[in-house]
C-alpha atoms as one frame of an Amber mdcrd trajectory, in Angstrom:
protein
  -0.092  -0.010   0.083   0.919   3.557  -0.629   2.999   3.122  -3.519   2.624
   5.345  -6.504   2.108   4.645 -10.150   3.931   6.669 -12.722   1.152   9.161
 -14.230   2.205   8.291 -17.675   2.330   4.608 -17.777  -0.622   4.827 -15.797
  -2.478   6.734 -19.058  -0.693   4.765 -21.699  -2.710   3.803 -24.684  -5.895
   5.848 -22.759  -5.064   9.415 -22.667  -1.531   9.543 -23.382   0.605   8.176
 -26.647   3.847   5.935 -26.517   7.397   8.267 -26.698   8.713   5.254 -28.745
   6.723   3.798 -31.493   8.289   0.636 -33.223   7.399  -3.023 -33.276   9.627
  -5.846 -33.345   9.815  -9.575 -32.240  13.685 -10.207 -32.147  15.484  -6.924
 -31.353  13.546  -5.698 -28.356  16.378  -5.402 -26.098  18.980  -3.920 -28.880
  15.954  -1.289 -29.693  15.380  -0.608 -25.931  18.993   0.091 -25.305  19.466
   2.125 -28.174  16.118   4.374 -27.323  17.751   4.993 -23.871  21.130   5.831
 -25.511  19.715   8.653 -27.598  17.560  10.243 -24.918  20.561  10.346 -22.757
  22.930  11.694 -25.266  20.483  14.126 -26.613  19.758  15.482 -22.891  23.285
  15.485 -21.620  24.376  17.519 -24.553  21.304  19.962 -24.875  20.599  20.147
 -21.454  20.415  23.739 -21.557  17.955  23.873 -24.358  15.312  23.110 -22.108
  14.349  19.368 -23.734  10.774  18.594 -22.076  10.602  15.085 -23.944  11.962
  12.965 -26.816  10.026  10.684 -29.222  11.405   8.292 -31.500   9.911   6.552
 -34.250  11.569   3.626 -36.019  11.500   2.474 -39.846  13.384  -0.705 -40.885
  16.812   0.868 -40.761  15.842   4.692 -40.043  15.060   6.365 -36.754  13.276
   9.629 -36.718  14.008  11.744 -33.302  11.440  14.569 -32.363  12.988  16.923
 -29.623  10.573  19.158 -27.927  12.318  22.197 -26.561  11.881  25.717 -25.492
  14.979  26.821 -27.259  15.122  25.509 -30.296  17.950  27.939 -31.714  20.297
  26.256 -29.431  19.444  22.787 -30.663  19.890  23.651 -34.086  22.836  25.873
 -33.762  24.657  28.404 -36.215  23.176  27.314 -39.689  22.037  23.954 -38.492
  25.707  22.651 -37.499  24.544  21.781 -33.810  21.693  19.400 -35.199  24.391
  18.000 -37.876  26.867  17.293 -35.499  24.672  15.332 -32.737  23.295  13.345
 -35.998  26.840  12.349 -37.192  27.772  11.235 -33.758  24.343   9.181 -33.206
  25.112   7.853 -36.637  28.711   6.497 -35.729  27.680   5.245 -32.505  24.590
   3.370 -33.814  25.177   2.678 -37.415  21.661   3.759 -38.652  20.416   6.456
 -40.356  18.840   9.308 -38.035  16.520  11.721 -38.780  16.045  14.617 -36.417
  12.832  16.894 -35.968  12.648  19.997 -33.483   9.375  20.905 -31.975   9.265
  24.325 -30.357   7.380  24.359 -26.950   5.224  27.661 -26.926   4.292  27.537
 -22.937   7.078  26.384 -20.637   5.508  27.027 -17.578   3.052  24.033 -18.636
   5.802  21.373 -18.900   6.388  19.456 -15.585   9.890  18.516 -16.752  10.832
  21.977 -17.541   9.208  23.485 -14.115  11.176  20.789 -12.196  14.591  21.704
 -14.071  13.940  25.294 -13.136  13.340  24.387  -9.760  16.721  22.333  -9.801
  18.393  25.299 -11.212  17.365  27.602  -8.224  18.318  25.194  -5.639  21.815
  24.959  -7.135  22.032  28.779  -6.849  21.148  28.632  -3.031  17.691  29.813
  -3.387  15.574  28.914  -0.396  13.542  25.849  -1.380  10.172  27.051  -0.413
  10.484  30.290  -2.080  11.677  28.100  -5.211   8.610  26.185  -5.274   6.454
  29.135  -4.731   7.474  31.023  -7.753   7.354  27.947  -9.890   3.619  26.925
  -8.675   2.275  30.645  -9.179   3.914  31.023 -12.483   2.475  27.688 -13.591
  -1.205  28.604 -12.135  -0.913  32.012 -14.007  -0.457  30.009 -17.229  -3.587
  28.351 -17.008  -3.204  25.283 -15.409  -5.938  23.555 -13.267  -3.433  22.213
 -10.355   0.040  21.597  -9.454   2.120  19.752  -6.943   5.755  19.876  -6.162
   8.030  17.521  -4.085  11.526  18.342  -3.022  13.311  15.439  -1.102  17.108
  15.605   0.460  19.022  17.568   2.772  16.993  20.878   2.426  18.610  24.292
   3.558  21.800  21.873   4.576  20.007  20.308   7.586  21.734  16.899   8.763
  18.758  14.531   8.411  17.025  14.554   4.974  13.315  14.938   4.882  10.386
  15.723   1.923   8.806  18.569   1.486   5.443  18.730  -0.365   3.390  21.983
  -1.632   0.362  21.938  -4.118  -2.267  24.395  -5.323  -5.690  23.559  -7.186
  -6.323  20.125  -7.714  -4.431  17.147  -9.295  -6.504  13.896  -9.444  -3.729
  11.159  -9.970  -6.026   8.249 -10.017  -8.815   9.676 -12.757  -7.633   8.368
 -15.871  -9.275  11.301 -18.153  -7.238  13.767 -16.197  -4.416  15.175 -18.401
  -1.388  14.880 -15.653   2.213  16.092 -16.906   5.103  14.334 -14.728   8.628
  15.384 -14.695  11.629  14.995 -12.418  14.678  16.665 -12.030  17.982  16.502
  -9.316  19.895  19.477  -7.840  23.247  18.796  -7.135  23.963  21.183  -4.067
  26.930  21.586  -1.872  25.191  19.534   0.663  24.184  16.459  -1.829  21.117
  15.777  -4.323  17.913  17.008  -3.918  15.273  15.409  -6.064  12.500  17.248
  -7.563   8.932  15.793  -8.801   6.227  17.999 -10.571   2.833  17.152 -11.106
   0.859  19.290 -13.532  -2.875  19.067 -14.072  -3.881  20.579 -17.271  -7.651
  19.580 -17.275  -9.469  16.604 -18.653  -9.171  14.803 -21.828 -12.255  12.759
 -23.586 -12.297  10.878 -26.465 -14.174  11.597 -29.611 -16.407   8.288 -29.210
 -17.403   9.189 -25.318 -20.812   9.982 -25.252 -20.747  10.509 -21.434 -19.137
  13.789 -21.353 -18.194  15.412 -18.155 -20.930  14.025 -15.800 -21.213   9.911
 -17.029 -23.776   9.068 -13.791 -25.608  12.169 -15.133 -25.937  10.720 -18.811
 -26.566   7.124 -17.853 -29.518   8.105 -15.703 -30.826  10.260 -18.547 -30.606
   6.983 -20.535 -32.347   5.075 -18.231 -35.110   8.097 -18.022 -35.622   7.766
 -21.822 -35.725   4.133 -22.119 -38.566   4.160 -19.250 -40.614   6.995 -21.112
 -40.292   4.901 -24.637 -41.726   1.985 -22.680 -44.351   3.679 -21.116
């Protein structure tokens, strides 16, 4: 009891798509290691570009990597040199043709990964953790989020015993599958050790095109029962 499911994995195939899209029966382990290597390499090389997520598509010997970033100029580089160098390096390591697409993130305050990294950066600059968390929360709520929850864990404020601190504003229903929850993690390397940051952002609710029930399923079912009774009468 008390264990938390990953908000993204919990909603896979329901309201969230897969971040890696490919199918294989023989090379699953190989492709999985390649995906991890691509994500780790791109994140390390372009950490300051504000990368929120990386999506990977595969076709035979071609790999398409889509990078969602807050600063596309930093990813592309001067005259596209930055992204070309990254492609060449990955081509040599993996021995496959790699294409890269760059997508700009318009509102960085609604991306949980970027909010977490911003809090981590402030903690590394010795800003008080409560102040950093409150600033991040107020920016996110002003940007139109329905709710946000932030957790910091470690030697907060340089104390000897590590602890966990939470802050939340609005609503973040983690067990409601139709709620659009964005989740991100980051680490702050401080003088006293690492501080882990987790961020949950609720952006509203997602309904499928075929959904007849709408926002209140019970009310819709009661209406259907009433209609059937009227027809029978």
